[in-house]
C-alpha positions in Angstrom: -70.4 34.3 -5.0 -68.7 33.7 -1.8 -65.2 33.5 -0.7 -63.6 32.3 2.6 -59.9 33.5 2.6 -56.8 31.5 5.0 -54.4 33.4 6.1 -51.3 33.5 8.2 -48.1 35.1 8.6 -45.1 33.2 7.9 -45.8 33.3 4.5 -45.6 37.2 3.9 -43.1 38.7 2.2 -40.2 39.5 4.5 -41.7 37.8 7.7 -38.6 35.6 8.0 -37.8 35.9 12.0 -39.4 33.8 15.0 -40.6 30.3 15.6 -39.3 27.6 16.8 -40.1 29.2 20.4 -38.9 32.8 19.4 -40.5 35.8 19.0 -39.8 37.8 16.3 -39.9 40.7 18.8 -39.6 44.3 17.7 -40.5 43.0 13.9 -43.3 41.7 15.2 -45.5 45.0 14.3 -44.1 45.5 11.0 -44.7 41.7 9.9 -48.2 42.0 10.7 -48.4 45.4 8.7 -46.9 43.0 5.9 -49.7 40.8 6.3 -52.3 43.0 6.4 -51.2 44.6 3.3 -50.8 41.1 1.4 -54.6 40.3 2.7 -56.3 43.5 1.6 -54.6 42.5 -2.1 -56.4 39.7 -2.1 -59.5 40.9 -0.8 -58.8 43.3 -3.7 -58.5 40.5 -5.9 -61.8 39.1 -5.0 -63.8 42.0 -5.4 -62.9 42.8 -8.9 -63.3 39.4 -10.0 -67.0 39.5 -8.5 -67.3 38.1 -5.4 -70.7 38.7 -3.5 -69.1 37.9 0.0 -65.7 37.6 1.8 -64.5 36.6 4.9 -61.5 36.4 6.3 -60.3 34.0 8.9 -57.8 35.3 11.5 -54.8 33.2 12.6 -52.4 36.1 14.1 -53.7 39.5 14.8 -55.6 41.0 11.9 -56.0 45.1 12.7 -59.9 45.3 11.8 -59.4 48.8 11.2 -57.6 48.6 8.6 -59.1 45.6 6.6 -60.4 46.1 3.2 -64.1 47.4 3.4 -65.4 44.6 1.2 -64.1 42.0 3.7 -65.8 40.3 7.0 -63.2 39.2 9.6 -64.0 35.9 11.8 -62.4 36.9 14.5 -62.8 34.3 18.0 -64.8 31.8 15.6 -62.9 28.2 15.5 -61.7 27.3 11.9 -63.7 23.9 11.4 -66.7 26.4 12.5 -66.2 29.6 10.4 -65.3 27.2 7.4 -69.3 26.4 7.5 -70.9 29.6 8.4 -71.2 29.8 4.5 -71.3 27.5 1.3 -68.2 28.7 0.1 -67.5 28.5 -3.8 -64.1 29.3 -3.0 -61.1 29.1 -0.6 -57.8 30.9 -0.7 -54.6 31.0 0.9 -52.7 34.2 1.9 -49.4 34.2 3.8 -49.1 30.6 3.7 -45.6 28.8 4.5 -44.5 25.3 3.7 -45.2 22.1 6.2 -42.8 21.0 8.8 -39.6 19.6 7.8 -38.9 20.4 4.7 -35.5 22.3 3.9 -35.1 25.2 2.1 -38.4 26.5 3.3 -39.3 29.8 5.3 -40.3 28.8 8.7 -41.7 25.6 7.5 -43.9 24.1 10.2 -47.5 22.5 10.3 -49.9 23.9 13.5 -46.6 24.5 15.9 -42.9 25.4 14.8 -42.1 24.6 18.8 -43.6 21.1 19.3 -44.8 19.3 16.4 -41.9 17.7 14.1 -43.9 15.3 11.8 -47.7 15.7 10.6 -49.2 13.2 8.3 -52.2 12.5 6.3 -53.1 9.1 5.4 -49.3 8.5 5.6 -48.4 11.6 3.5 -46.3 14.1 4.8 -49.0 17.3 5.3 -48.9 20.8 6.3 -51.6 23.3 7.6 -52.5 23.9 3.6 -53.4 19.8 3.4 -55.3 19.3 6.7 -57.2 23.2 6.4 -58.0 22.7 2.7 -58.6 18.9 3.1 -61.1 20.1 5.8 -63.0 22.7 3.6 -62.5 19.9 0.3 -64.5 17.8 2.8 -67.3 20.6 2.0 -67.0 20.6 -1.4 -65.0 23.9 -0.9 -61.8 24.0 -3.8 -58.5 25.6 -2.7 -57.9 28.1 -6.0 -55.1 30.5 -5.2 -52.0 30.4 -2.4 -49.7 33.1 -2.1 -46.7 32.7 -0.1 -43.2 31.2 -0.3 -41.3 29.6 -3.0 -41.4 26.3 -1.3 -45.2 26.5 0.2 -46.1 27.6 -3.9 -45.0 23.9 -4.6 -46.5 21.7 -2.0 -50.2 23.6 -3.2 -49.0 22.7 -6.8 -48.1 19.2 -6.0 -51.3 18.9 -3.8 -53.9 20.4 -5.7 -55.6 18.8 -8.8 -55.8 21.3 -11.3 -54.8 25.0 -12.1 -54.4 26.3 -9.3 -52.6 29.9 -9.2 -49.9 30.5 -6.6 -47.9 34.0 -6.4 -44.5 33.1 -4.6 -43.9 36.4 -3.0 -40.6 35.4 -1.7 -37.8 33.1 -2.7 -37.0 30.8 0.3 -33.9 30.2 0.8 -33.4 28.7 5.0 -35.7 28.6 7.4 -34.9 32.8 8.3 -33.9 33.7 5.0 -35.6 34.3 1.5 -35.2 36.6 -0.6 -38.2 39.2 -0.4 -40.6 41.2 -2.6 -41.6 44.6 -1.4 -45.5 45.2 -0.7 -45.5 48.0 -4.3 -44.6 44.1 -6.3 -46.3 42.0 -4.2 -49.9 43.3 -3.9 -50.4 44.1 -7.7 -49.2 40.0 -8.1 -51.6 39.0 -5.6 -54.7 41.0 -6.8 -54.1 39.6 -10.3 -52.9 36.3 -9.2 -56.4 35.8 -7.4 -58.3 37.5 -10.6 -56.5 34.7 -12.9 -57.8 32.0 -9.9 -61.1 32.9 -10.5 -61.4 32.3 -14.4 -60.2 29.2 -14.2 -61.6 27.8 -10.6 -64.1 25.5 -12.3 -61.3 23.4 -13.5 -59.8 23.0 -9.7 -61.0 20.4 -7.6 -61.1 20.5 -3.7 -58.7 18.9 -1.7 -60.1 15.3 -0.6 -58.8 12.5 1.2 -60.4 8.9 1.1 -61.5 7.3 4.1 -60.9 6.0 6.3 -58.9 8.9 7.2 -56.0 8.4 10.0 -54.3 11.8 11.1 -50.4 11.1 12.7 -48.5 13.4 14.6 -44.7 13.3 16.0 -44.2 15.8 19.1 -40.9 17.0 19.7 -40.9 15.6 23.6 -42.6 12.1 24.5 -43.9 13.7 27.2 -46.5 15.4 24.5 -47.7 12.5 23.6 -48.2 11.2 26.9 -50.8 13.9 27.6 -52.6 13.1 24.5 -53.0 9.5 24.4 -55.8 10.1 27.1 -58.0 11.2 24.0 -60.7 8.5 23.3 -59.5 6.7 20.2 -55.9 8.0 19.8 -53.2 5.7 19.6 -49.4 5.3 20.9 -47.4 4.7 17.5 -44.1 5.0 19.4 -42.7 6.9 22.0 -43.3 10.7 20.4 -46.1 10.1 17.7 -49.7 9.2 17.7 -52.4 8.6 15.6 -56.3 9.0 15.1 -58.4 7.2 12.4 -61.8 8.2 11.9 -64.3 7.3 8.9 -64.7 11.0 7.5 -62.7 13.8 6.9 -64.8 15.6 9.6 -64.1 13.6 12.3 -60.7 13.1 11.7 -59.9 16.6 11.6 -61.9 17.3 14.9 -59.8 15.5 16.5 -56.3 16.1 15.1 -56.6 19.8 15.4 -57.7 19.4 19.0 -54.6 17.8 19.3 -53.0 20.9 17.9 -54.6 23.6 19.2 -54.1 21.9 23.0 -50.6 21.3 22.1 -50.3 25.3 21.2 -52.0 26.4 24.2 -50.0 24.4 26.9 -46.7 23.7 25.4 -46.3 26.9 22.8 -48.3 29.4 25.2 
């Protein structure tokens, strides 16, 4: 059984500072350490469930020397390429935050907390779980597990069809506030949650979107929309919003995520 683990930082218990153009500052090293612990706890769950290959995708800097020895790190490989390296049986999300524009959610954003204020797939408000999980779904891979704040867990339970297993590592209160569980508690919860997810994996459906697929993105400033209207096929919805439609999810994802990537590099670096 082959597993792909999507990782992030903002849904890890205790990682509440930063975002919206602001750095977490001296707390970042602590945050990365907390993230490593939750990633390794998920890998351990996969090992105990009998996974034969576990590939971890890197969104924030992973300490390779501290990564669980049974995992492989996908570093420097774009997400869409990493997700096509193997025929994965299942996917897991660790450290996941909720989508942009949700109240009572820790560091909620989609792609960029500084430049993007709205994101939709086929007119459905969407987050990173939806657009990454949708790409996995287009390849036939279901998302069976998510660890993150309570808002992210609710998002997964509403989006994914079937008994997806979620582990709330912190109770979200506001964008920079949560009741956070310590690693001594969360690591065991995550490992056991992953093992439980493997037992019900065959009952969980991949995240799919019926074609044609339209990605719509609302930016904070109209200048950003100006720049991306030069991408072939991108349409202007209004001053700050663009859209792109393709017959398949994969094609829509490629343009939609290319836009997100350019935003992060050009406006958020």
